[in-house]
MARPA-541554 format. One line per field, with one value per atom (N, C-alpha, C, CB): atom name; x, y, z; residue number from 0; residue in one letter. Coordinates in steps of 0.001 Angstrom, whole numbers. Atoms other than C-alpha are relative to their C-alpha. Last residue first. Glycine has a CB too. Layout:
atome	CA,...
px	X,...
py	Y,...
pz	Z,...
num	NUM,...
residu	a,...
This chain:
atome	N,CA,C,CB,N,CA,C,CB,N,CA,C,CB,N,CA,C,CB,N,CA,C,CB,N,CA,C,CB,N,CA,C,CB,N,CA,C,CB,N,CA,C,CB,N,CA,C,CB,N,CA,C,CB,N,CA,C,CB,N,CA,C,CB,N,CA,C,CB,N,CA,C,CB,N,CA,C,CB,N,CA,C,CB,N,CA,C,CB,N,CA,C,CB,N,CA,C,CB,N,CA,C,CB,N,CA,C,CB,N,CA,C,CB,N,CA,C,CB,N,CA,C,CB,N,CA,C,CB,N,CA,C,CB,N,CA,C,CB,N,CA,C,CB,N,CA,C,CB,N,CA,C,CB,N,CA,C,CB,N,CA,C,CB,N,CA,C,CB,N,CA,C,CB,N,CA,C,CB,N,CA,C,CB,N,CA,C,CB,N,CA,C,CB,N,CA,C,CB,N,CA,C,CB,N,CA,C,CB,N,CA,C,CB,N,CA,C,CB,N,CA,C,CB,N,CA,C,CB,N,CA,C,CB,N,CA,C,CB,N,CA,C,CB,N,CA,C,CB,N,CA,C,CB,N,CA,C,CB,N,CA,C,CB,N,CA,C,CB,N,CA,C,CB,N,CA,C,CB,N,CA,C,CB,N,CA,C,CB,N,CA,C,CB,N,CA,C,CB,N,CA,C,CB,N,CA,C,CB,N,CA,C,CB,N,CA,C,CB,N,CA,C,CB,N,CA,C,CB,N,CA,C,CB,N,CA,C,CB,N,CA,C,CB,N,CA,C,CB,N,CA,C,CB,N,CA,C,CB,N,CA,C,CB,N,CA,C,CB,N,CA,C,CB,N,CA,C,CB,N,CA,C,CB,N,CA,C,CB,N,CA,C,CB,N,CA,C,CB,N,CA,C,CB,N,CA,C,CB,N,CA,C,CB,N,CA,C,CB,N,CA,C,CB,N,CA,C,CB,N,CA,C,CB,N,CA,C,CB,N,CA,C,CB,N,CA,C,CB,N,CA,C,CB,N,CA,C,CB,N,CA,C,CB,N,CA,C,CB,N,CA,C,CB,N,CA,C,CB,N,CA,C,CB,N,CA,C,CB,N,CA,C,CB,N,CA,C,CB,N,CA,C,CB,N,CA,C,CB,N,CA,C,CB,N,CA,C,CB,N,CA,C,CB,N,CA,C,CB,N,CA,C,CB,N,CA,C,CB,N,CA,C,CB,N,CA,C,CB,N,CA,C,CB,N,CA,C,CB,N,CA,C,CB,N,CA,C,CB,N,CA,C,CB,N,CA,C,CB,N,CA,C,CB,N,CA,C,CB,N,CA,C,CB,N,CA,C,CB,N,CA,C,CB,N,CA,C,CB,N,CA,C,CB,N,CA,C,CB,N,CA,C,CB,N,CA,C,CB,N,CA,C,CB,N,CA,C,CB,N,CA,C,CB,N,CA,C,CB,N,CA,C,CB,N,CA,C,CB,N,CA,C,CB,N,CA,C,CB,N,CA,C,CB,N,CA,C,CB,N,CA,C,CB,N,CA,C,CB,N,CA,C,CB,N,CA,C,CB,N,CA,C,CB,N,CA,C,CB,N,CA,C,CB,N,CA,C,CB,N,CA,C,CB,N,CA,C,CB,N,CA,C,CB,N,CA,C,CB,N,CA,C,CB,N,CA,C,CB,N,CA,C,CB,N,CA,C,CB,N,CA,C,CB,N,CA,C,CB,N,CA,C,CB,N,CA,C,CB,N,CA,C,CB,N,CA,C,CB,N,CA,C,CB,N,CA,C,CB,N,CA,C,CB,N,CA,C,CB,N,CA,C,CB,N,CA,C,CB,N,CA,C,CB,N,CA,C,CB,N,CA,C,CB,N,CA,C,CB,N,CA,C,CB,N,CA,C,CB,N,CA,C,CB,N,CA,C,CB,N,CA,C,CB,N,CA,C,CB,N,CA,C,CB,N,CA,C,CB,N,CA,C,CB,N,CA,C,CB,N,CA,C,CB,N,CA,C,CB,N,CA,C,CB,N,CA,C,CB,N,CA,C,CB,N,CA,C,CB,N,CA,C,CB,N,CA,C,CB,N,CA,C,CB,N,CA,C,CB,N,CA,C,CB,N,CA,C,CB,N,CA,C,CB,N,CA,C,CB,N,CA,C,CB,N,CA,C,CB,N,CA,C,CB,N,CA,C,CB,N,CA,C,CB,N,CA,C,CB,N,CA,C,CB,N,CA,C,CB,N,CA,C,CB,N,CA,C,CB,N,CA,C,CB,N,CA,C,CB,N,CA,C,CB,N,CA,C,CB,N,CA,C,CB,N,CA,C,CB,N,CA,C,CB,N,CA,C,CB,N,CA,C,CB,N,CA,C,CB,N,CA,C,CB
px	-919,29139,1198,454,590,26307,967,-1288,93,28368,-522,-911,-1357,29367,-21,809,-518,25787,1407,-7,680,24533,507,-1512,-521,27158,-624,-252,-1375,26288,551,893,51,22564,1407,-769,442,23111,-13,-1388,-1116,25122,-362,409,-993,22397,1177,493,523,19787,986,-1327,15,21825,-472,-911,-1385,22646,30,768,-537,19004,1424,-44,572,17781,554,-1550,-642,20154,-494,-278,-1332,18867,794,746,83,15259,1360,-870,360,15982,-31,-1369,-1082,17838,-300,210,-1140,15316,1125,509,386,12332,1158,-1248,-111,14094,-366,-903,-1428,14531,236,657,-514,10885,1481,-213,567,9735,563,-1541,-659,12144,-529,-199,-1361,10914,739,785,46,7303,1397,-831,-1384,7853,108,914,-362,4206,1403,-1022,-1359,4148,385,135,-64,1135,1454,-692,-149,1013,16,-1073,1327,-405,53,-638,709,2917,-1400,-84,-529,4646,-750,1484,318,2419,461,652,1425,2592,-414,-809,217,6365,-1467,444,-388,6516,-207,1458,1050,4533,323,-156,1214,6866,-1118,-472,-213,10031,-1270,1147,-46,8798,153,1131,1357,7797,-26,-548,842,11156,-1403,-76,-413,13173,-905,1476,425,11206,349,641,1461,11587,-521,-672,290,15314,-1509,663,-396,15717,-391,1515,970,13695,322,-13,1245,15695,-1067,-507,-87,18950,-1329,1032,-1054,18026,-75,-129,-331,15824,1245,224,1148,13874,343,-968,345,15926,-92,-1304,1221,17669,-156,-43,619,20332,-1266,-327,1277,22561,-545,169,215,25337,-1406,217,725,25705,-234,-1344,1456,28291,-623,-544,476,31985,-1494,631,-118,33375,-577,-698,-1421,33924,264,733,-417,30215,1468,-227,544,29401,425,-1501,-713,31739,-483,-193,-1252,30283,848,782,296,26806,1276,-833,380,28129,-332,-1203,-1195,29932,-325,634,-744,26820,1259,373,785,24785,715,-1416,-237,27604,-805,-365,-1297,27440,294,1132,213,23733,1288,-509,617,24569,-266,-1310,-1019,26921,-530,565,-907,24259,1095,616,723,21717,888,-1295,46,24259,-709,-711,-1315,24916,57,1090,-137,21189,1338,-163,766,20957,62,-1464,-778,23757,-714,252,-1073,21917,811,922,-850,18743,1149,-824,-516,16655,876,-1134,730,14623,411,214,1389,15846,-844,-588,39,19402,-1422,936,-109,18841,-40,1276,1314,17625,-8,-377,895,20793,-1386,-92,-462,22897,-884,1478,497,20739,494,427,1460,21230,-491,-630,430,24933,-1520,474,-414,25802,-561,1524,716,23788,317,365,1380,25166,-815,-673,-14,28756,-1414,878,-253,28119,14,1336,1176,26472,205,-310,980,29282,-1256,-388,-441,31777,-1004,1325,200,29895,302,861,1324,29339,-300,-112,966,32315,-1431,144,-244,34629,-1079,1399,421,33069,229,734,1430,33374,-424,-749,157,37173,-1467,693,-727,37564,-134,1471,-1440,34849,668,315,-703,31275,1498,-288,-946,29836,761,-728,-1360,28060,1075,65,-587,24677,1424,-36,768,22924,601,-1446,224,25672,-731,-796,-1202,27237,-227,453,-979,24400,1232,405,530,21792,1002,-1319,-56,23864,-477,-807,-1418,24504,160,762,-558,20851,1494,-258,600,19236,775,-1466,-348,21574,-561,-510,-1405,21172,460,901,8,17410,1426,-663,413,17901,-63,-1356,-1099,19897,-348,319,-1001,17201,1194,447,477,14657,943,-1414,-147,16711,-449,-814,-1403,16946,285,927,-189,13146,1439,-366,594,12880,188,-1494,-881,15285,-507,160,-1159,13202,973,709,465,10079,1151,-1173,174,11917,-452,-1023,-1337,13093,-67,866,-490,9521,1376,51,733,8344,466,-1477,-541,11079,-680,-170,-1324,10019,614,921,107,6338,1361,-668,599,6779,93,660,1247,8821,-556,-1037,1059,12407,-1248,-307,1133,14519,-1079,-592,-403,17696,-1152,1164,-179,16086,367,1058,1334,14807,86,-697,641,18248,-1385,-85,-649,19793,-641,1532,519,17230,608,294,1388,18088,-607,-843,-26,21810,-1413,728,-428,21354,-4,1380,1083,19346,350,-290,1047,21965,-1200,-452,-472,24720,-1055,1310,53,22772,436,868,1416,22197,-160,-818,380,25940,-1462,230,-604,26662,-347,1524,799,24210,527,-2,1202,25915,-891,-779,-411,29186,-1197,1119,-234,27487,431,1059,1328,26150,143,-858,509,29671,-1369,-70,-719,30927,-467,1503,586,28191,707,27,-605,29448,-683,1500,-36,27323,522,-1412,-1343,28296,118,925,-612,25101,1370,-912,-169,23996,684,-1342,-1110,24591,292,-326,-1231,22376,1225,-66,-289,19642,1291,-1171,-477,19793,372,-1074,-1371,19503,597,42,-840,16433,1459,-463,-147,14868,884,-1374,-848,15522,250,-640,-1375,14146,955,93,-515,11000,1446,-875,-352,10424,615,-1228,1052,10516,498,-487,604,12821,-1112,-544,-1024,15127,-600,1018,49,12125,1001,249,1131,11811,-4,-1309,739,15282,-1105,945,1252,17055,-756,-898,1172,20601,-1266,149,499,23112,-1276,-254,-723,25170,-388,1497,212,22740,719,462,1318,22587,-220,-1074,1036,26327,-1320,393,847,28526,-1093,-619
py	747,18229,777,-1202,189,20449,-692,-812,-1303,21733,-151,947,-459,18214,1329,136,786,17018,441,-1499,-435,19870,-757,-194,-1313,19116,486,1013,157,15433,1323,-549,603,16190,-227,-1335,-1001,18598,-566,519,-915,16043,1036,693,710,13445,913,-1256,161,15942,-736,-749,-1301,17036,-145,989,-420,13480,1301,172,877,12430,387,-1457,-462,15427,-827,-90,-1287,14492,535,1030,325,10917,1268,-865,478,12059,-313,-1222,-1135,14110,-421,582,-992,11264,1153,538,538,8615,1027,-1304,3,10694,-492,-886,-1387,11315,114,921,-306,7567,1437,-232,566,6963,330,-1539,-775,9325,-480,-106,-1309,7705,864,717,192,4223,1332,-990,167,5314,-126,-1229,247,6639,-130,1130,-887,6193,-318,-128,-543,4418,939,724,-1445,2109,456,369,-753,-1323,1492,-353,-461,-3232,829,812,1190,-5090,363,-1056,410,-1727,-1196,-329,-1033,-381,-431,1344,82,-3604,987,236,1254,-3659,-145,-1198,-220,6,-1251,446,-819,-782,241,1353,808,-3647,783,-502,1011,-1671,-805,-935,-647,1346,-1000,994,-420,-765,619,1000,1187,-2540,378,-782,690,636,-1205,-447,-814,2569,-676,1385,120,-224,787,499,1313,-377,-251,-1101,30,3353,-1322,226,-819,3280,0,1447,759,363,766,-347,1166,2108,-714,-977,929,5464,-1241,-379,940,7882,-790,744,734,9953,-1024,974,-304,8844,1482,-655,-723,8044,294,1274,719,5356,699,-1432,-611,7556,-712,1537,28,5545,495,-1427,1185,6639,80,-140,-74,9371,-1341,1135,421,9012,63,815,-1142,10997,-308,1218,-196,7769,1158,233,1095,7045,159,-1365,-269,10450,-1047,71,-1175,9817,334,1212,477,6325,1143,-784,824,7768,-451,-1222,-927,10486,-766,863,-702,7876,941,786,930,5701,667,-1282,157,8644,-932,-543,-1161,9434,-118,1308,203,5907,1152,-128,1062,6386,-282,-1287,-627,9702,-1027,701,-775,7891,668,1038,928,5342,722,-934,537,8074,-964,-709,-1077,9811,-471,1244,-55,6521,1099,222,1192,6170,-28,-1248,-272,9761,-1193,333,-944,9067,308,1305,676,5972,932,-679,-1074,7922,-623,996,-711,5587,1175,477,-1259,4583,734,901,351,987,1241,-789,509,2323,-384,-1207,-1142,4389,-422,762,-642,1281,1232,388,764,-481,603,-1416,-226,2294,-760,-435,-1314,2138,370,1072,-15,-1597,1324,-253,824,-1574,23,-1431,-573,1365,-794,53,-1265,167,567,1030,349,-3379,1258,-835,506,-2082,-306,-1255,-1142,20,-440,677,-882,-2868,1156,537,525,-5250,857,-1407,-105,-2919,-580,-698,-1291,-2420,-18,1033,-530,-5759,1271,280,702,-7329,415,-1495,-320,-4710,-623,-494,-1377,-4962,418,949,-179,-8772,1420,-473,-827,-8823,253,-656,-1256,-9990,933,-286,130,-12592,1359,-605,-1171,-12784,-232,1201,390,-16277,1185,-727,18,-15780,-373,-943,1320,-16774,-114,-353,994,-13741,-1395,-21,-455,-11404,-1058,1309,-531,-12793,278,1271,1079,-15065,484,-543,996,-12400,-1131,-571,-510,-9682,-999,1240,-79,-11688,525,904,1229,-12718,76,-1128,420,-9316,-1157,-402,-1018,-7932,-344,1365,238,-11200,994,107,1182,-10724,-362,-1186,-419,-7199,-1178,693,-767,-8488,407,1251,987,-11044,657,-813,566,-8228,-1090,-563,-1051,-6445,-523,1260,27,-9728,1091,175,1196,-9929,-87,-1268,-278,-6338,-1180,328,-924,-7155,323,1270,774,-10171,876,-636,823,-8002,-837,-918,-898,-5471,-784,1113,-302,-8251,956,608,1181,-9489,254,-1218,102,-5986,-1169,-126,-1030,-5606,-53,1398,441,-8920,994,-194,1138,-7888,-438,-1158,1226,-4439,-1130,-408,371,-1289,-1280,1143,-982,-1170,-415,160,631,-4323,1001,-1094,346,-2393,-591,-979,-1230,-746,-276,863,-569,-4072,1277,281,746,-5599,530,-1460,-435,-2842,-713,-280,-1339,-3589,535,973,158,-7296,1354,-675,578,-6521,-172,-1348,-1035,-4204,-500,500,-978,-6848,1084,628,613,-9499,935,-1332,16,-7220,-592,-800,-1368,-6518,79,909,-306,-10240,1410,-159,728,-10825,277,-1524,-737,-8111,-657,82,-1220,-9691,839,833,357,-13051,1217,-1092,98,-11465,-353,-1055,-1368,-10434,19,684,-581,-13979,1424,-27,601,-15340,550,-1522,-617,-12879,-558,-211,-1301,-13979,691,893,-1116,-17575,1317,78,-1169,-20560,1187,307,-561,-23535,1177,-1048,487,-25505,617,293,1447,-25085,-577,-670,252,-21337,-1494,552,-416,-21130,-269,1492,1016,-23147,329,-111,1205,-20890,-1097,-519,-271,-17841,-1199,1220,54,-19319,234,1038,1405,-20026,-146,-625,680,-16503,-1446,54,-466,-14967,-716,1527,606,-17105,409,392,1402,-16211,-615,-798,959,-12462,-1430,225,578,-10118,-1008,1096,658,-9291,-739,1018,1444,-8587,-754,-315,590,-5091,-1521,550,788,-4058,-739,-1004,605,-1301,-687,1074,-488,-825,-663,-261,1038,-1618,496,-1324,-154,1091,-1075,-41,-1369,1494,273,992,-151,-2298,1405,-329,-352,-2510,216,1252,-1088,-4402,282,-355
pz	-852,7212,445,-693,-1332,5997,956,-104,-667,3055,1426,-796,-294,2069,746,-1293,-1130,2414,369,-335,-1217,213,1241,-151,-373,-2437,1295,-1113,-472,-2548,508,-1118,-1340,-2733,564,-45,-969,-5624,1411,-366,-233,-7553,1053,-1304,-805,-7126,334,-738,-1358,-8307,900,-31,-675,-11339,1451,-760,-254,-12421,795,-1328,-1041,-12026,365,-455,-1272,-14032,1164,-32,-300,-16859,1338,-1124,-490,-16627,300,-1019,-1378,-16872,591,69,-857,-19992,1468,-416,22,-21690,954,-1428,-748,-20623,72,-649,-1414,-21777,869,220,-463,-25089,1478,-840,-67,-25486,458,-1364,-1259,-24621,163,40,-1116,-27375,1333,9,-15,-29838,1136,-1340,-518,-28934,78,-886,-1457,-29393,588,371,-443,-32924,1523,-484,-1114,-34038,505,1152,130,-37398,1130,-1307,-242,-37295,7,1341,1237,-38949,167,-916,411,-35994,-1275,1111,470,-35725,-487,1117,1308,-35551,-559,108,992,-32798,-1383,382,300,-30799,-1069,1247,719,-31047,-392,856,1397,-30081,-833,-87,624,-26931,-1471,743,150,-26033,-677,1363,1032,-26718,-248,397,1307,-24752,-1134,-45,364,-21756,-1392,1028,160,-21624,-463,1315,1220,-22234,-261,100,1134,-19607,-1317,65,85,-17058,-1196,1306,575,-17844,-95,837,1416,-17326,-644,-143,740,-14091,-1494,542,89,-12692,-763,1391,895,-13562,-157,516,-403,-12019,-881,1509,1070,-13962,396,-1352,558,-11399,-1086,-562,1390,-9630,-243,-376,333,-6347,-1478,753,1115,-5919,-488,412,378,-3743,-1245,-264,1445,-2084,-320,-564,429,1532,-1505,765,-90,1923,-394,-899,-1310,2716,189,1025,-912,-182,1374,-587,-262,-2119,951,-1294,-879,-1793,387,-686,-1320,-3253,1010,-61,-514,-6147,1400,-934,-575,-6574,533,-1031,-1179,-7050,696,-397,-1061,-9364,1280,-439,-463,-11458,1160,-1153,-858,-11640,547,-780,-1236,-12932,969,-312,-868,-15388,1293,-735,-656,-16818,957,-1049,-989,-17525,761,-682,-1177,-19199,1094,-389,-686,-21556,1257,-925,-661,-22400,765,-1013,-1152,-23119,779,-452,-995,-25363,1266,-576,-638,-27148,1053,-1047,-825,-27780,713,-843,-1219,-28990,947,-342,-816,-31466,1315,-780,-737,-32711,890,-965,-515,-33579,796,889,1165,-35759,376,-854,183,-32708,-1267,1194,277,-32933,-271,1166,1369,-33225,-391,-153,902,-30088,-1458,276,-37,-28278,-901,1448,858,-29375,-71,483,1377,-27882,-983,-162,426,-24757,-1395,996,92,-24295,-566,1375,1126,-25127,-183,194,1281,-22888,-1177,-87,225,-19900,-1380,1088,374,-20250,-274,1113,1370,-20268,-473,-103,874,-17153,-1467,371,35,-15357,-959,1396,961,-16335,-101,383,1394,-14600,-993,-166,651,-11313,-1503,669,-317,-9538,-792,1496,843,-11296,300,180,1412,-9799,-877,-440,286,-6326,-1454,909,238,-6463,-303,1168,1195,-6789,-340,-1180,-192,-3202,-1203,266,192,-3695,152,-1382,509,-2388,-81,871,1040,-1975,-593,-1096,-538,1365,-1003,1133,196,-57,502,-1440,-756,1437,-122,-476,-1372,230,821,4,-649,-2955,1477,-695,-139,-4082,757,-1382,-932,-3385,235,-529,-1359,-5031,1025,108,-358,-8192,1423,-993,-556,-8151,290,-936,-1269,-8520,617,-207,-992,-11168,1371,-440,-352,-13080,1066,-1253,-853,-12939,425,-727,-1339,-14277,965,-59,-600,-17252,1425,-845,-397,-17962,648,-1195,-1258,-17941,506,-173,-1014,-20577,1356,-388,-421,-22521,1039,-1220,-825,-22576,496,-794,-1310,-23824,941,-142,-704,-26643,1388,-790,-439,-27626,780,-1202,-1124,-27705,545,-436,-1149,-29867,1229,-328,-501,-32186,1199,-1120,-723,-32555,596,-931,-1258,-33472,839,-267,-891,-36074,1363,-624,-434,-37608,972,-1204,-901,-37695,538,-709,507,-39180,1003,-1291,-666,-38804,-611,-101,215,-39980,754,-1499,685,-40040,-360,863,1366,-39261,-792,25,768,-36252,-1440,634,220,-34984,-819,1339,1076,-35484,-318,361,1233,-33372,-1198,54,309,-30666,-1299,1161,442,-30787,-374,1102,1344,-30651,-550,13,942,-27677,-1426,358,98,-25832,-1010,1375,824,-26649,-159,618,1389,-25330,-930,-114,510,-22151,-1452,844,240,-21621,-547,1294,1218,-22057,-348,179,1105,-19483,-1331,174,173,-17056,-1157,1292,749,-17628,-226,734,1404,-16511,-873,-172,461,-13266,-1460,869,240,-12832,-509,1289,1239,-13251,-353,130,1113,-10639,-1339,159,327,-8242,-1154,1211,-717,-8474,-364,-304,877,-9467,798,-598,121,-7305,-943,-443,1245,-7874,-253,-1177,-101,-4253,-1226,200,-929,-4507,72,1411,685,-7599,866,-369,1021,-5881,-746,-996,-699,-2823,-992,978,-432,-5068,712,912,1201,-6741,358,-1036,387,-3357,-1238,-262,-981,-2111,-402,1391,207,-5307,949,204,1230,-5163,-261,-1191,-217,-1510,-1246,421,343,-2083,170,-1442,-1197,-183,-293,858,-803,-3102,1193,481,210,-5330,861,-1448,-719,-3853,-95,-542,992,-4977,740,-773,-485,-3013,-1140,657,726,-4384,529,-1511,889,-1672,-668,772,1253,31,-1013,255,478,2937,-1313,1044,603,3312,-550,1015,-961,3868,-712,789,496,1397,1021,-1387
num	212,212,212,212,211,211,211,211,210,210,210,210,209,209,209,209,208,208,208,208,207,207,207,207,206,206,206,206,205,205,205,205,204,204,204,204,203,203,203,203,202,202,202,202,201,201,201,201,200,200,200,200,199,199,199,199,198,198,198,198,197,197,197,197,196,196,196,196,195,195,195,195,194,194,194,194,193,193,193,193,192,192,192,192,191,191,191,191,190,190,190,190,189,189,189,189,188,188,188,188,187,187,187,187,186,186,186,186,185,185,185,185,184,184,184,184,183,183,183,183,182,182,182,182,181,181,181,181,180,180,180,180,179,179,179,179,178,178,178,178,177,177,177,177,176,176,176,176,175,175,175,175,174,174,174,174,173,173,173,173,172,172,172,172,171,171,171,171,170,170,170,170,169,169,169,169,168,168,168,168,167,167,167,167,166,166,166,166,165,165,165,165,164,164,164,164,163,163,163,163,162,162,162,162,161,161,161,161,160,160,160,160,159,159,159,159,158,158,158,158,157,157,157,157,156,156,156,156,155,155,155,155,154,154,154,154,153,153,153,153,152,152,152,152,151,151,151,151,150,150,150,150,149,149,149,149,148,148,148,148,147,147,147,147,146,146,146,146,145,145,145,145,144,144,144,144,143,143,143,143,142,142,142,142,141,141,141,141,140,140,140,140,139,139,139,139,138,138,138,138,137,137,137,137,136,136,136,136,135,135,135,135,134,134,134,134,133,133,133,133,132,132,132,132,131,131,131,131,130,130,130,130,129,129,129,129,128,128,128,128,127,127,127,127,126,126,126,126,125,125,125,125,124,124,124,124,123,123,123,123,122,122,122,122,121,121,121,121,120,120,120,120,119,119,119,119,118,118,118,118,117,117,117,117,116,116,116,116,115,115,115,115,114,114,114,114,113,113,113,113,112,112,112,112,111,111,111,111,110,110,110,110,109,109,109,109,108,108,108,108,107,107,107,107,106,106,106,106,105,105,105,105,104,104,104,104,103,103,103,103,102,102,102,102,101,101,101,101,100,100,100,100,99,99,99,99,98,98,98,98,97,97,97,97,96,96,96,96,95,95,95,95,94,94,94,94,93,93,93,93,92,92,92,92,91,91,91,91,90,90,90,90,89,89,89,89,88,88,88,88,87,87,87,87,86,86,86,86,85,85,85,85,84,84,84,84,83,83,83,83,82,82,82,82,81,81,81,81,80,80,80,80,79,79,79,79,78,78,78,78,77,77,77,77,76,76,76,76,75,75,75,75,74,74,74,74,73,73,73,73,72,72,72,72,71,71,71,71,70,70,70,70,69,69,69,69,68,68,68,68,67,67,67,67,66,66,66,66,65,65,65,65,64,64,64,64,63,63,63,63,62,62,62,62,61,61,61,61,60,60,60,60,59,59,59,59,58,58,58,58,57,57,57,57,56,56,56,56,55,55,55,55,54,54,54,54,53,53,53,53,52,52,52,52,51,51,51,51,50,50,50,50,49,49,49,49,48,48,48,48,47,47,47,47,46,46,46,46,45,45,45,45,44,44,44,44,43,43,43,43,42,42,42,42,41,41,41,41,40,40,40,40,39,39,39,39,38,38,38,38,37,37,37,37,36,36,36,36,35,35,35,35,34,34,34,34,33,33,33,33,32,32,32,32,31,31,31,31,30,30,30,30,29,29,29,29,28,28,28,28,27,27,27,27,26,26,26,26,25,25,25,25,24,24,24,24,23,23,23,23,22,22,22,22,21,21,21,21,20,20,20,20,19,19,19,19,18,18,18,18,17,17,17,17,16,16,16,16,15,15,15,15,14,14,14,14,13,13,13,13,12,12,12,12,11,11,11,11,10,10,10,10,9,9,9,9,8,8,8,8,7,7,7,7,6,6,6,6,5,5,5,5,4,4,4,4,3,3,3,3,2,2,2,2,1,1,1,1,0,0,0,0
residu	g,g,g,g,a,a,a,a,k,k,k,k,l,l,l,l,r,r,r,r,l,l,l,l,i,i,i,i,i,i,i,i,r,r,r,r,r,r,r,r,s,s,s,s,r,r,r,r,l,l,l,l,l,l,l,l,v,v,v,v,t,t,t,t,v,v,v,v,v,v,v,v,t,t,t,t,g,g,g,g,i,i,i,i,v,v,v,v,i,i,i,i,l,l,l,l,w,w,w,w,l,l,l,l,v,v,v,v,w,w,w,w,l,l,l,l,v,v,v,v,v,v,v,v,p,p,p,p,w,w,w,w,a,a,a,a,a,a,a,a,g,g,g,g,a,a,a,a,i,i,i,i,w,w,w,w,v,v,v,v,g,g,g,g,a,a,a,a,q,q,q,q,v,v,v,v,r,r,r,r,a,a,a,a,g,g,g,g,a,a,a,a,t,t,t,t,v,v,v,v,a,a,a,a,a,a,a,a,m,m,m,m,r,r,r,r,h,h,h,h,q,q,q,q,k,k,k,k,a,a,a,a,m,m,m,m,p,p,p,p,g,g,g,g,g,g,g,g,f,f,f,f,d,d,d,d,a,a,a,a,a,a,a,a,q,q,q,q,g,g,g,g,l,l,l,l,g,g,g,g,h,h,h,h,g,g,g,g,l,l,l,l,e,e,e,e,r,r,r,r,v,v,v,v,y,y,y,y,a,a,a,a,t,t,t,t,v,v,v,v,v,v,v,v,a,a,a,a,l,l,l,l,g,g,g,g,g,g,g,g,a,a,a,a,a,a,a,a,w,w,w,w,g,g,g,g,l,l,l,l,a,a,a,a,p,p,p,p,w,w,w,w,g,g,g,g,a,a,a,a,a,a,a,a,a,a,a,a,g,g,g,g,f,f,f,f,g,g,g,g,a,a,a,a,l,l,l,l,i,i,i,i,l,l,l,l,l,l,l,l,d,d,d,d,a,a,a,a,v,v,v,v,r,r,r,r,d,d,d,d,p,p,p,p,f,f,f,f,e,e,e,e,n,n,n,n,w,w,w,w,f,f,f,f,p,p,p,p,g,g,g,g,d,d,d,d,k,k,k,k,a,a,a,a,g,g,g,g,k,k,k,k,g,g,g,g,g,g,g,g,e,e,e,e,v,v,v,v,a,a,a,a,v,v,v,v,l,l,l,l,g,g,g,g,d,d,d,d,f,f,f,f,l,l,l,l,n,n,n,n,c,c,c,c,l,l,l,l,l,l,l,l,r,r,r,r,g,g,g,g,q,q,q,q,v,v,v,v,f,f,f,f,a,a,a,a,a,a,a,a,g,g,g,g,a,a,a,a,v,v,v,v,l,l,l,l,l,l,l,l,l,l,l,l,g,g,g,g,a,a,a,a,l,l,l,l,f,f,f,f,g,g,g,g,s,s,s,s,g,g,g,g,a,a,a,a,a,a,a,a,g,g,g,g,a,a,a,a,g,g,g,g,w,w,w,w,f,f,f,f,a,a,a,a,l,l,l,l,g,g,g,g,a,a,a,a,l,l,l,l,a,a,a,a,g,g,g,g,a,a,a,a,v,v,v,v,m,m,m,m,s,s,s,s,a,a,a,a,v,v,v,v,s,s,s,s,i,i,i,i,a,a,a,a,n,n,n,n,p,p,p,p,t,t,t,t,v,v,v,v,g,g,g,g,r,r,r,r,a,a,a,a,v,v,v,v,l,l,l,l,a,a,a,a,e,e,e,e,a,a,a,a,t,t,t,t,r,r,r,r,a,a,a,a,a,a,a,a,w,w,w,w,r,r,r,r,t,t,t,t,n,n,n,n,r,r,r,r,a,a,a,a,a,a,a,a,i,i,i,i,p,p,p,p,r,r,r,r,r,r,r,r,n,n,n,n,e,e,e,e,e,e,e,e,s,s,s,s,m,m,m,m
């Protein structure tokens, strides 16, 4: 995997990330196993969000939202370390490209569907998940056409997950405080609109490059 076709992650160059990756390599943990773990974390996040929606507002729902946000961050850590173990650790496998992409798409769908359930709008959550898959499709389409992979936003994966994490935590505080502001729903609409814009901008850049080439 070339650097231009690798998602830019600031934490990749930190000492703690390098040391953690080295420890994983030393223990024989494979990047494919880490990728599968990211999918499990996404499923647990979606389940926690769904539970929050079923519980309604209140203390329990707030705790489930916080748990869901933690699992989202766990998913992102897996996304960081599977690449570090595969590339820097030299443990990449021939089937690595599949396991690098497929669990991400499943995690996106499950997290955003659960987030929609927490908002009381499950259909909107599934729509957000579907749009997230489309952003990845457009990126891979451009790559397949010989262009550098486009990880641009405004609502790329890291932006969506940051929005979900922040929205879940704020909503948890609101619910625990006894207020009824629909923060999760507002954030979900922001994700949907931002993801549509992301798809359009990525598509436009592909078309412009094709015309220029």
